[in-house]
C-alpha positions as CSV (number, residue, x, y, z in Angstrom):
1,M,112.1,84.6,108.7
2,V,109.4,82.6,107.1
3,V,107.1,80.1,109.0
4,A,107.6,77.4,106.3
5,I,109.1,77.1,102.8
6,D,105.6,76.4,101.3
7,R,104.6,80.0,102.4
8,L,107.0,81.5,99.8
9,G,105.0,80.3,96.7
10,R,102.4,78.1,95.2
11,N,104.8,75.8,93.4
12,A,108.5,75.0,93.3
13,I,109.2,77.6,90.6
14,D,107.5,80.3,92.7
15,V,109.4,79.3,95.8
16,L,112.7,79.3,94.1
17,S,112.0,82.6,92.3
18,T,110.9,84.3,95.5
19,E,114.0,83.0,97.3
20,E,116.2,84.4,94.6
21,T,114.5,87.8,94.7
22,I,114.9,88.0,98.5
23,K,118.6,86.8,98.3
24,A,119.4,89.4,95.6
25,K,118.3,92.1,98.0
26,G,120.8,90.9,100.6
27,V,118.2,89.5,103.0
28,K,119.0,86.3,104.8
29,L,116.0,83.8,104.8
30,I,115.4,81.4,107.6
31,S,112.6,78.8,107.7
32,L,111.2,78.2,111.1
33,R,109.2,74.9,110.5
34,E,112.0,73.2,108.6
35,G,114.7,74.8,110.8
36,F,117.3,75.8,108.3
37,D,119.0,78.9,107.0
38,L,118.6,79.3,103.3
39,S,121.7,81.5,103.0
40,T,124.0,78.5,103.7
41,P,125.0,75.8,101.2
42,A,123.2,73.2,103.3
43,G,120.0,75.3,103.4
44,Q,120.1,75.8,99.6
45,M,120.5,72.1,99.1
46,M,117.5,71.4,101.3
47,L,115.4,74.0,99.6
48,H,116.1,72.5,96.2
49,M,115.5,69.0,97.4
50,M,112.2,69.9,99.0
51,A,111.1,71.8,95.9
52,G,111.9,68.7,93.8
53,F,110.0,66.4,96.1
54,A,107.0,68.7,96.1
55,E,106.9,68.7,92.3
56,M,107.3,64.9,92.1
57,E,104.5,64.5,94.7
58,K,102.3,66.8,92.7
59,A,102.9,64.9,89.5
């Protein structure tokens, strides 16, 4: 479990990389603040959308 997606890395690339590393080890990742399970297709979609929005906001 992670408190929030933004705790996984400093930018979208870090977050996605950390998530892939965790997933490769067979660990299920759940975000408490956002309220979704990143091991599901819907959770993966939300993670990628949020990472994209964060990068756009930063730019």
